[in-house]
C-alpha positions as a Python dict, from the first residue, in 0.01 Angstrom:
ca = {
    (1, 'X'): (0, 0, 0),
    (2, 'X'): (125, 347, -88),
    (3, 'X'): (93, 612, 181),
    (4, 'X'): (55, 970, 69),
    (5, 'X'): (268, 1231, 237),
    (6, 'X'): (71, 1432, 491),
    (7, 'X'): (-42, 1769, 359),
    (8, 'X'): (181, 2063, 446),
    (9, 'X'): (153, 2438, 424),
    (10, 'X'): (428, 2645, 262),
    (11, 'X'): (602, 2903, 480),
    (12, 'X'): (407, 3219, 552),
    (13, 'X'): (697, 3413, 397),
    (14, 'X'): (647, 3224, 69),
    (15, 'X'): (272, 3291, 84),
    (16, 'X'): (333, 3661, 138),
    (17, 'X'): (610, 3725, -115),
    (18, 'X'): (640, 3455, -381),
    (19, 'X'): (315, 3263, -406),
    (20, 'X'): (117, 3284, -724),
    (21, 'X'): (-259, 3297, -688),
    (22, 'X'): (-259, 2920, -758),
    (23, 'X'): (3, 2854, -485),
    (24, 'X'): (-193, 3069, -244),
    (25, 'X'): (-519, 2896, -332),
    (26, 'X'): (-368, 2552, -267),
    (27, 'X'): (-250, 2660, 79),
    (28, 'X'): (-580, 2824, 175),
    (29, 'X'): (-772, 2521, 46),
    (30, 'X'): (-592, 2303, 300),
    (31, 'X'): (-747, 2516, 571),
    (32, 'X'): (-1086, 2611, 422),
    (33, 'X'): (-1155, 2368, 135),
    (34, 'X'): (-1179, 2519, -218),
    (35, 'X'): (-1358, 2850, -155),
    (36, 'X'): (-1255, 3102, -426),
    (37, 'X'): (-1426, 3403, -260),
    (38, 'X'): (-1211, 3350, 50),
    (39, 'X'): (-894, 3298, -155),
    (40, 'X'): (-954, 3614, -358),
    (41, 'X'): (-1007, 3826, -46),
    (42, 'X'): (-713, 3683, 147),
    (43, 'X'): (-475, 3709, -148),
    (44, 'X'): (-553, 4079, -185),
    (45, 'X'): (-498, 4142, 189),
    (46, 'X'): (-144, 3998, 209),
    (47, 'X'): (95, 4004, 395),
    (48, 'X'): (16, 3805, 709),
    (49, 'X'): (255, 3767, 1002),
    (50, 'X'): (129, 3410, 1059),
    (51, 'X'): (-128, 3163, 932),
    (52, 'X'): (-321, 3235, 1251),
    (53, 'X'): (-348, 3596, 1139),
    (54, 'X'): (-470, 3477, 798),
    (55, 'X'): (-745, 3279, 972),
    (56, 'X'): (-827, 3582, 1190),
    (57, 'X'): (-872, 3788, 872),
    (58, 'X'): (-1103, 3520, 735),
    (59, 'X'): (-1302, 3522, 1058),
    (60, 'X'): (-1346, 3900, 1036),
    (61, 'X'): (-1438, 3876, 667),
    (62, 'X'): (-1700, 3605, 726),
    (63, 'X'): (-1844, 3777, 1035),
    (64, 'X'): (-2023, 4023, 806),
    (65, 'X'): (-2086, 3816, 494),
    (66, 'X'): (-2368, 4036, 361),
    (67, 'X'): (-2125, 4328, 354),
    (68, 'X'): (-1844, 4133, 188),
    (69, 'X'): (-2002, 3867, -32),
    (70, 'X'): (-2298, 3823, -261),
    (71, 'X'): (-2547, 3553, -160),
    (72, 'X'): (-2407, 3331, -436),
    (73, 'X'): (-2052, 3376, -302),
    (74, 'X'): (-2169, 3298, 50),
    (75, 'X'): (-2323, 2974, -77),
    (76, 'X'): (-2002, 2892, -268),
    (77, 'X'): (-1803, 2931, 54),
    (78, 'X'): (-2041, 2713, 257),
    (79, 'X'): (-2075, 2449, -15),
    (80, 'X'): (-1696, 2418, -43),
    (81, 'X'): (-1712, 2186, 257),
    (82, 'X'): (-1788, 1819, 199),
    (83, 'X'): (-2102, 1658, 331),
    (84, 'X'): (-2079, 1472, 660),
    (85, 'X'): (-2048, 1109, 554),
    (86, 'X'): (-1944, 1193, 195),
    (87, 'X'): (-1773, 932, -22),
    (88, 'X'): (-1399, 910, 32),
    (89, 'X'): (-1325, 1022, -324),
    (90, 'X'): (-1496, 1355, -251),
    (91, 'X'): (-1299, 1437, 64),
    (92, 'X'): (-968, 1617, 113),
    (93, 'X'): (-699, 1442, 317),
    (94, 'X'): (-785, 1648, 625),
    (95, 'X'): (-1159, 1597, 581),
    (96, 'X'): (-1106, 1221, 570),
    (97, 'X'): (-947, 1223, 915),
    (98, 'X'): (-1205, 1471, 1051),
    (99, 'X'): (-1489, 1251, 929),
    (100, 'X'): (-1365, 943, 1111),
    (101, 'X'): (-1143, 758, 867),
    (102, 'X'): (-830, 611, 1018),
    (103, 'X'): (-500, 769, 907),
    (104, 'X'): (-418, 444, 721),
    (105, 'X'): (-751, 456, 535),
    (106, 'X'): (-706, 826, 460),
    (107, 'X'): (-368, 751, 301),
    (108, 'X'): (-506, 485, 66),
    (109, 'X'): (-558, 556, -299),
    (110, 'X'): (-906, 680, -387),
    (111, 'X'): (-993, 354, -563),
    (112, 'X'): (-914, 143, -255),
    (113, 'X'): (-1186, 63, -6),
    (114, 'X'): (-1175, 262, 316),
    (115, 'X'): (-1405, 205, 608),
    (116, 'X'): (-1491, 476, 859),
    (117, 'X'): (-1333, 383, 1189),
    (118, 'X'): (-1645, 427, 1407),
    (119, 'X'): (-1944, 443, 1176),
    (120, 'X'): (-2173, 171, 1054),
    (121, 'X'): (-2424, 135, 771),
    (122, 'X'): (-2712, 275, 979),
    (123, 'X'): (-2514, 588, 1065),
    (124, 'X'): (-2419, 634, 700),
    (125, 'X'): (-2778, 598, 583),
    (126, 'X'): (-2902, 838, 851),
    (127, 'X'): (-2640, 1098, 761),
    (128, 'X'): (-2732, 1069, 394),
    (129, 'X'): (-3099, 1124, 474),
    (130, 'X'): (-3026, 1415, 709),
    (131, 'X'): (-2797, 1581, 454),
    (132, 'X'): (-3081, 1563, 201),
    (133, 'X'): (-3334, 1706, 449),
    (134, 'X'): (-3099, 1984, 556),
    (135, 'X'): (-3015, 2085, 199),
    (136, 'X'): (-3382, 2075, 96),
    (137, 'X'): (-3472, 2306, 386),
    (138, 'X'): (-3180, 2552, 375),
    (139, 'X'): (-3040, 2529, 21),
    (140, 'X'): (-2679, 2457, 116),
    (141, 'X'): (-2463, 2193, 284),
    (142, 'X'): (-2457, 2126, 657),
    (143, 'X'): (-2126, 2242, 806),
    (144, 'X'): (-2020, 2155, 1158),
    (145, 'X'): (-1692, 2151, 1346),
    (146, 'X'): (-1675, 1780, 1419),
    (147, 'X'): (-1387, 1824, 1664),
    (148, 'X'): (-1303, 1455, 1685),
    (149, 'X'): (-1658, 1342, 1758),
    (150, 'X'): (-1781, 1024, 1588),
    (151, 'X'): (-2024, 1086, 1306),
    (152, 'X'): (-2299, 913, 1503),
    (153, 'X'): (-2283, 1198, 1759),
    (154, 'X'): (-2342, 1451, 1480),
    (155, 'X'): (-2683, 1299, 1399),
    (156, 'X'): (-2870, 1468, 1690),
    (157, 'X'): (-2690, 1796, 1609),
    (158, 'X'): (-2818, 1778, 1251),
    (159, 'X'): (-3168, 1684, 1366),
    (160, 'X'): (-3179, 1976, 1610),
    (161, 'X'): (-3059, 2226, 1352),
    (162, 'X'): (-3306, 2100, 1091),
    (163, 'X'): (-3594, 2127, 1337),
    (164, 'X'): (-3511, 2450, 1517),
    (165, 'X'): (-3298, 2687, 1312),
    (166, 'X'): (-3336, 2942, 1034),
    (167, 'X'): (-3152, 2981, 705),
    (168, 'X'): (-2981, 3297, 831),
    (169, 'X'): (-2867, 3130, 1153),
    (170, 'X'): (-2744, 2824, 965),
    (171, 'X'): (-2539, 3037, 726),
    (172, 'X'): (-2381, 3218, 1021),
    (173, 'X'): (-2314, 2889, 1202),
    (174, 'X'): (-2160, 2736, 890),
    (175, 'X'): (-1917, 3023, 847),
    (176, 'X'): (-1828, 3028, 1216),
    (177, 'X'): (-1764, 2654, 1213),
    (178, 'X'): (-1552, 2684, 898),
    (179, 'X'): (-1317, 2913, 1089),
    (180, 'X'): (-1309, 2668, 1382),
    (181, 'X'): (-1225, 2387, 1139),
    (182, 'X'): (-945, 2594, 984),
    (183, 'X'): (-796, 2673, 1327),
    (184, 'X'): (-805, 2304, 1416),
    (185, 'X'): (-643, 2207, 1085),
    (186, 'X'): (-371, 2465, 1136),
    (187, 'X'): (-298, 2320, 1479),
    (188, 'X'): (-284, 1968, 1335),
    (189, 'X'): (-45, 2087, 1064),
    (190, 'X'): (179, 2226, 1342),
    (191, 'X'): (198, 2574, 1192),
    (192, 'X'): (152, 2904, 1372),
}
């Protein structure tokens, strides 16, 4: 079995002084998934003293999305994140680990079979159904900071948010959780 090298971020100095837009996008995508509106904003605001400062800028930017982004751009940012329980082929290396795949499974080639470490078929089917319900109600993907919790523990969170939230609150929660996810990823990548 071939193990892929763990993802890494280039130095903040490279990001600030030498990175092309493509280089910059690849680095930001490790933290936020492929969200062009975020990349465009962050690229224009360089330099950053640290990646933490880059995430702080993103947090400030997403705190007032109606001021900074069109509705379509807001949806692009939210929908950049994979669905909870998505197929392995559709997940980034960091999303695989966050969604409960073992590091060994996450390192396997896309065409190899990988089994979530703590989930079963019932959990998968429930998550699929809840994703569909959530997206039908709100019009975008469910985003949550999993924070090491098994996917089965996310089910009541999804159910609660489907039953008792609003589209506006869910958009705000999604963007807040995206920043929490990015901070956690940065910590896992051992970069300041």
